[in-house]
N, C-alpha and C positions, 0 to 999 in steps of 0.2 A: 385351537383349530385354525388352520390356515384360512385366511380370508375373512374371518370373523373379527369385527372390531368391537362390537358391544351387544349385549343382550338385555332387554328390558322385559320384566315379568309383571303382569297385572292379574290380580285376584279379585273376584267378586263373590262374596259369600251370601247366600240366601238360605232360609231354612230347607235343609235336605239337598242342597245343590251348591257345588263349588264350580265356578267358571274360571279357567286359567287361559291367559293369552301370553304367548312368547313372541316378542318382536326382535328379530335379528337385524343387525346393521353390519354391512360389509358385503363382500362377494362370496355368496354361498349358493349351492345348487338346489337346496331344498330346506324347508323349515321342518323341524321334527320334535318329537317328544318320546321319551322312553317311559313306559308305564310298568312298574314292578307289580307282579301278581303272585300271591301266595299259591304255591303248588302242592306242597306236602309238609306236614310236621312230623312225619315218621309213623303216624297212626292213621290219619285221614288224608285223602287226596282231593284236591279241588276239581270242580267241573268248570272248564274254561271254554267259552264260546266266543267266536269272532264273526262279525258280519262286515259289510262294506263300510259301516260308519261307527261301529262300537265294539268294545270287548267287555265281556262280563265274566267275573270270577265268583263262583259260589263255593263257600268253604265254611264248615262248622255252623251251618244254620244262618249264615249271613251272606250278603253279596256286596260287591263293589262293581260299578259299571262306569266306564269311561266312553264318552261319545265325542267324536271329532266333529266340529261344526263347519269346517271348510269343505265345500262340495268336491274339490279335486283331490281330497286326501285319500290315502290308502292306509290300511292297518295290517301289520304283519306280526304274527305270533312267532317268536324266535324258537328254534328247536332246542337250544341249549338251556341248561338250568344253572342257577347261581346259588351257592350256599350262603345262608344268613344265620344269624344268631337264633332265630325262631323256627328255622326249617329251610326248605328249598323253594326258591323263587323261579318263575318264568318271567320273560319280558315281552311286552307288546310294544311295537314301534309304530308311531303315527307319523306319516310323512306327507308333506305337501310340496311336490316338485315345482321349481321355478317361483317359489314364494319366499317372502321375508317374514312371514307371520303364520302362526298356527293357533287355533283356539279350540279348547275341548272342555267338556264338563265332567264332573265326577259326582256320582250318587252312591250312597251306601244305605244299607238297610237290612232288615231281617227277612228271611224267606218264610 
C-alpha cells in the first residue's frame, strides 16, 4: 500500500468478546478493516444486517457481530461475493476517514 509504513495490531480477548485495534503508520487517507461474512454454503443463505456501527451475520443457528467503536466510522456491505473452501463470502468494510486507527469488537454466539 502506498504511504503505509507499518501496521500494529492489538487484540484483547474477554469471555464472549474479542476487541481488535489496528494502528497504521504513514500517510493514509483512512483506517479500515475488512470483515469476511459467510453468505451461503450452497444449501443455506445467511441473513446479514448492517447499521451505522455494526454488521451482523446469522447463519445455521449462529451469529457473528462486529461493532466498530470509532464514532466517525462507517460500515459498507460490499455487493460482490468471494468463493471460499466452505462456501460463498460477502465482505463488510469498516472505514474511519482521516484516522490512523480503527477499533472494533467481535461477538459470536447461538441464536
